[in-house]
C-alpha positions in Angstrom: -26.8 -20.6 1.9 -23.2 -21.1 3.0 -21.0 -18.1 2.8 -17.2 -17.9 2.6 -15.0 -14.9 3.6 -11.8 -13.4 2.3 -10.1 -10.3 3.8 -7.5 -8.2 1.9 -5.7 -6.0 4.5 -3.7 -3.7 2.3 -1.0 -1.1 2.9 -3.2 1.6 1.3 -6.7 0.1 0.9 -8.5 -2.9 2.4 -11.5 -5.0 1.3 -13.7 -7.7 2.7 -15.3 -10.2 0.3 -17.9 -12.9 0.5 -18.6 -15.9 -1.8 -21.4 -18.3 -2.1 -21.7 -21.3 -4.4 -22.1 -19.2 -7.5 -20.2 -15.9 -7.1 -18.0 -13.6 -5.0 -18.6 -10.0 -4.2 -17.1 -7.1 -2.1 -18.9 -5.8 1.0 -19.4 -2.1 1.3 -17.2 -0.9 4.2 -17.6 2.8 4.2 -21.0 4.1 3.0 -21.4 2.5 -0.5 -17.6 2.2 -1.0 -16.2 -1.3 -1.1 -12.7 -0.2 -0.3 -11.6 1.2 3.1 -8.4 3.3 3.1 -6.1 1.7 5.6 -6.0 4.7 7.9 -6.9 5.4 11.5 -7.3 8.8 13.2 -6.9 9.0 16.9 -8.5 11.9 18.7 -6.2 13.8 21.0 -8.8 13.8 23.8 -9.2 10.0 23.8 -12.4 9.6 21.8 -13.1 6.6 19.6 -10.8 6.4 16.6 -12.1 7.0 13.1 -11.2 4.9 10.1 -10.8 5.1 6.3 -12.0 8.2 4.5 -13.5 9.5 7.8 -10.0 9.3 9.4 -8.4 11.3 6.6 -11.2 13.9 6.6 -10.9 14.4 10.3 -7.1 15.1 9.9 -7.7 17.4 7.0 -10.3 19.4 9.0 -7.6 20.1 11.4 -8.9 18.2 14.3 -6.4 17.6 17.1 -5.1 14.1 16.9 -2.9 11.7 15.0 -3.4 10.1 11.6 -1.8 6.7 10.9 -1.5 5.1 7.5 0.6 2.4 6.0 -0.3 0.2 9.0 0.6 -3.1 7.2 4.2 -2.0 6.9 4.7 -2.6 10.6 4.1 -6.3 10.2 7.4 -8.2 10.2 9.3 -5.2 11.7 10.4 -4.4 15.2 7.7 -1.7 15.4 4.8 -4.2 15.7 5.1 -4.5 19.5 6.4 -1.0 20.2 4.1 1.6 21.7 3.4 5.0 20.1 1.7 8.1 21.4 -1.9 8.7 20.3 -3.2 11.7 22.2 -2.7 11.3 25.9 -2.0 7.6 25.9 0.3 5.1 24.2 -0.8 2.1 22.2 1.1 -0.7 20.4 1.1 -0.9 16.7 -0.3 -4.4 17.2 -3.3 -2.8 18.9 -3.7 -0.3 16.1 -3.9 -3.1 13.5 -6.3 -5.1 15.7 -8.6 -2.1 16.1 -8.6 -1.5 12.3 -9.3 -5.1 11.5 -12.0 -5.2 14.2 -13.7 -2.2 12.4 -13.6 -4.1 9.1 -15.0 -7.3 10.6 -17.9 -5.4 12.3 -19.1 -4.7 8.8 -18.7 -8.4 8.1 -20.6 -9.5 11.2 -23.5 -7.4 10.1 -23.6 -9.5 6.9 -23.0 -12.9 8.3 -21.5 -14.4 11.5 -18.6 -16.3 10.0 -15.8 -18.1 11.9 -13.6 -19.1 8.9 -11.5 -16.7 6.8 -8.8 -16.6 4.2 -6.5 -13.6 4.7 -4.3 -12.3 1.9 -0.6 -11.8 2.4 2.3 -10.6 0.1 4.7 -13.2 -1.1 7.3 -11.5 1.2 6.2 -9.3 4.1 10.0 -8.6 4.5 12.6 -9.1 1.8 15.3 -11.6 2.6 14.1 -12.3 6.2 12.3 -15.6 6.6 12.0 -15.2 10.4 10.5 -11.7 10.0 8.2 -13.0 7.3 6.9 -15.8 9.5 6.4 -13.4 12.4 4.3 -11.1 10.3 1.9 -13.8 9.3 1.8 -15.1 12.9 0.8 -11.7 14.2 -1.9 -11.3 11.6 -3.2 -14.8 12.5 -3.2 -14.0 16.2 -5.2 -10.8 15.6 -7.7 -12.7 13.4 -8.2 -15.4 16.0 -8.7 -12.8 18.7 -11.4 -11.3 16.6 -13.3 -14.6 16.7 -12.1 -16.5 13.6 -11.5 -20.1 14.6 -10.2 -21.2 11.2 -7.6 -18.9 9.6 -5.9 -19.7 6.3 -3.7 -17.5 4.1 -3.3 -17.1 0.4 -0.7 -15.1 -1.5 -2.2 -12.0 -2.9 -1.2 -12.6 -6.5 -2.6 -16.1 -6.4 -5.9 -14.7 -5.1 -5.9 -12.2 -8.0 -5.3 -15.2 -10.4 -8.4 -17.0 -8.9 -10.5 -13.9 -9.6 -9.1 -13.5 -13.1 -9.8 -17.2 -13.8 -13.6 -16.5 -13.6 -13.3 -14.7 -16.9 -11.3 -17.1 -19.0 -12.8 -19.5 -21.6 -9.8 -21.7 -22.2 -6.6 -22.9 -20.4 -3.7 -20.4 -20.4 -0.7 -19.3 -18.5 -1.2 -15.9 -16.9 1.4 -13.6 -15.2 -0.2 -11.8 -12.3 1.4 -8.4 -11.6 0.0 -7.1 -8.3 1.4 -3.6 -7.5 0.1 -2.7 -4.0 0.8 0.1 -1.6 3.7 -1.6 0.1 4.7 -4.7 -1.9 4.8 -5.8 -5.5 4.0 -9.5 -6.1 4.2 -11.7 -9.2 2.9 -15.2 -10.0 2.7 -17.3 -13.1 -0.4 -19.5 -12.8 -2.2 -22.0 -15.1 -5.8 -21.0 -15.2 -8.8 -22.7 -16.9 -12.5 -23.1 -16.5 -12.1 -26.8 -15.7 -9.5 -26.2 -13.0 -11.3 -23.4 -11.2 -13.2 -25.6 -8.8 -10.2 -27.8 -7.8 -9.2 -27.6 -4.2 -5.5 -28.4 -4.8 -4.0 -25.8 -7.2 -0.4 -26.2 -6.1 0.5 -27.8 -9.5 -0.9 -24.8 -11.3 1.4 -22.3 -9.6 4.5 -22.3 -11.8 6.3 -19.4 -10.1 5.8 -16.9 -7.3 7.9 -14.0 -6.0 7.6 -10.5 -4.6 9.5 -7.5 -3.4 8.8 -4.9 -0.7 8.3 -2.1 -3.2 4.9 -0.4 -3.8 2.9 2.8 -4.2 4.1 4.3 -1.0 7.7 4.0 -2.3 6.7 5.8 -5.5 5.2 8.6 -3.3 8.3 8.9 -1.2 10.6 9.1 -4.1 8.5 11.6 -5.9 8.3 13.7 -2.8 12.1 13.6 -2.3 12.7 14.5 -6.0 10.2 17.3 -6.5 8.8 18.5 -3.2 11.5 18.3 -0.5 14.0 20.5 -2.4 11.4 23.3 -2.2 11.6 22.9 1.6 15.4 22.8 2.0 16.3 19.2 1.1 20.0 19.2 -0.1 20.1 23.0 0.4 23.6 24.5 1.1 24.6 25.8 4.5 27.2 28.3 5.6 28.0 29.7 2.2 28.3 26.3 0.6 30.4 24.7 3.3 27.9 21.8 3.6 24.4 20.6 3.1 21.3 20.4 5.2 20.9 17.1 7.2 18.8 14.7 5.1 16.9 12.8 7.9 14.2 15.5 8.5 13.2 15.4 4.8 13.4 11.6 4.6 11.0 11.4 7.6 8.6 14.0 6.1 8.5 12.0 2.8 7.8 8.7 4.6 4.2 8.1 5.9 4.9 6.2 9.1 7.8 8.5 10.2 6.0 11.9 9.8 4.7 12.0 13.3 8.2 11.8 14.7 8.9 15.3 13.4 6.3 16.9 15.7 8.5 17.3 18.7 10.0 20.3 20.5 13.5 18.9 19.8 12.9 18.9 16.0 11.5 22.4 16.2 14.6 23.6 18.0 16.9 21.8 15.6 15.2 23.4 12.6 15.3 26.8 14.2 19.1 26.4 14.7 19.6 25.3 11.2 17.6 28.3 9.9 20.6 30.5 11.0 23.0 28.4 8.8 21.0 27.6 5.7 21.9 29.8 2.7 18.3 30.1 1.4 16.2 30.6 4.6 12.9 30.8 2.7 13.2 27.2 1.9 13.6 26.0 5.5 10.8 28.4 6.5 8.4 26.2 4.4 9.7 23.1 6.2 9.2 24.8 9.5 5.7 25.8 8.6 4.7 22.2 7.7 6.1 20.9 11.0 4.6 23.7 13.1 1.2 23.2 11.5 1.5 19.4 11.6 0.5 19.2 8.0 3.0 16.5 7.0 0.3 14.0 6.1 -1.6 16.5 4.1 1.6 17.2 2.2 2.0 13.4 1.6 -1.6 13.3 0.3 -0.9 16.1 -2.1 2.1 14.2 -3.5 0.0 11.0 -3.8 -2.8 12.9 -5.6 -0.2 14.3 -8.1 1.1 10.8 -8.7 -2.4 9.5 -9.4 -3.2 12.5 -11.7 -0.1 11.8 -13.7 -1.4 8.3 -14.6 -3.9 10.1 -16.9 -2.2 13.4 -17.7 1.2 14.6 -18.8 1.2 17.5 -16.3 -0.5 18.4 -13.0 -0.1 21.2 -10.5 1.0 20.4 -7.0 -1.1 22.1 -4.4 1.5 23.1 -1.9 1.0 26.8 -1.2 -1.4 26.5 1.6 0.7 23.9 3.3 4.2 25.4 2.8 3.7 29.1 2.0 5.7 28.4 -1.2 4.6 28.0 -4.8 2.2 25.6 -6.5 4.7 24.0 -9.0 3.8 22.2 -12.2 4.8 18.6 -12.2 5.4 16.5 -15.3 5.0 12.8 -15.9 8.6 12.6 -17.0 9.7 13.8 -13.5 7.6 11.1 -11.9 9.1 8.5 -14.1 12.6 9.6 -13.4 11.9 9.6 -9.7 10.6 6.0 -9.6 13.0 4.5 -12.1 15.0 2.5 -9.4 12.0 0.6 -8.1 10.7 0.1 -11.6 14.0 -1.5 -12.5 13.6 -3.9 -9.5 10.1 -4.8 -10.7 11.5 -5.5 -14.2 14.2 -7.7 -12.7 11.6 -9.6 -10.6 9.4 -10.3 -13.6 12.5 -11.7 -15.4 13.3 -13.8 -12.3 9.7 -15.2 -12.2 9.8 -16.2 -15.9 13.2 -17.9 -15.2 11.8 -19.7 -12.1 8.9 -21.1 -14.2 11.3 -22.1 -17.0 9.3 -20.1 -19.5 9.9 -17.6 -22.3 7.9 -14.4 -22.4 6.0 -15.6 -25.5 4.7 -18.6 -23.7 2.6 -16.4 -21.4 -1.0 -16.1 -22.6 -1.8 -12.8 -20.8 -0.7 -10.5 -18.1 -3.3 -9.5 -15.4 -2.4 -6.3 -13.7 -4.0 -5.4 -10.5 -3.3 -3.3 -7.3 -3.8 0.4 -6.7 -0.4 1.4 -8.2 -0.7 -0.7 -11.4 -2.1 2.2 -13.4 1.2 4.0 -13.9 1.9 4.3 -17.6 5.7 3.7 -17.0 4.8 0.4 -15.3 2.6 -0.7 -18.1 5.4 0.2 -20.6 7.8 -1.9 -18.5 5.5 -4.9 -18.7 5.0 -4.5 -22.4 8.7 -4.4 -22.9 9.3 -7.5 -20.8 6.5 -9.4 -22.6 6.2 -8.0 -26.1 3.0 -8.8 -27.8 1.4 -10.4 -24.8 -2.1 -9.2 -24.0 -2.4 -7.0 -20.8 -5.6 -7.3 -18.9 -6.8 -5.1 -16.1 -9.6 -5.7 -13.7 -10.8 -4.2 -10.5 -7.5 -2.5 -9.4 -8.5 -2.6 -5.7 -11.0 -5.4 -5.5 -9.4 -8.3 -7.4 -7.5 -9.7 -4.5 -10.4 -9.6 -2.0 -12.8 -11.4 -4.3 -10.1 -13.9 -5.1 -9.6 -14.6 -1.4 -13.3 -15.3 -0.9 -13.2 -17.7 -3.9 -10.2 -19.4 -2.2 -12.1 -19.6 1.1 -14.9 -21.4 -0.8 -12.4 -23.9 -2.2 -10.7 -24.4 1.2 -13.7 -24.6 3.5 -16.5 -26.1 1.4 
């Protein structure tokens, strides 16, 4: 039996899928789990890195080392070839990505020794930078070829989601794919039908395609800045109201890939000096505790957990006391929605632009298929309902739709 492979390397979670002539399915990558959090933990003593949930567990146990998440965000940026400290040595971000993808493909090799793959990619790795976008795809292709794939193809992630959704339709329709990932939000309008599902060339069925570099990690960052960082001294007054605390320390602490930059002697000295000037010293004491304990990533995880909880509840409690020495405040959904209003507005504008690109009215869309790990936010669903009133909204496997769609695309491309 011939097998076909698709790999969805995501900002927050990744999957590997296989397809045969009749179906597509996700491979278990960590125990029985089909999703692998896109995280790597590097042991300070130089031991083998850990991945996924094991990486985050090692960090939360307090093991000495460095946790890295949001790896995909380095693609298309100047960071990709820079070196960063992990324990007693330095590695390039390119090597970090390669090691993570190698770990994923080891699971694949156990299932089938395949040399052809379709990789997912956002519509834009980088907004408004064609050269950076091309470089991002080229780096990903180079890594895949170094891992033994001789034939490497790419598919836009929302198109892959459309191919997966198409398996469930009984008649032709136009579907708007809304794929809200960890680092990007992608949108496509695609004509789907049972009869067209097996066609190799689907270019004529893609009516519009666009994306922006906005996703779940942006929601986390904005929520942290609005509701958590003020408890640690963000925008606190100094010298009796003569000024405000510098912003950059808090911006770094709220941004996954910049947290490790705070764990230096210079930052510790700067915060100690600022402690003499800040009007509410107890706030900065909490910030200093997070930095001294190197618990910035645990703080980010608490914020992410609160965001997820507010998808199903009006209120949740933020577990901050152990990390900051401060209170465990209640957080309401309204506060989350206020914090993420700017990126949600960009998403609404992009949906409008995609409809205009296709030359369609909202009522000509048959259904909206929402996927991606951040697509469960009630405010996001309300936004889509407002943009396409009366149009049915369908949800599938939030984290697996793209991966299985990529495997289906590999079957079409390589059969």
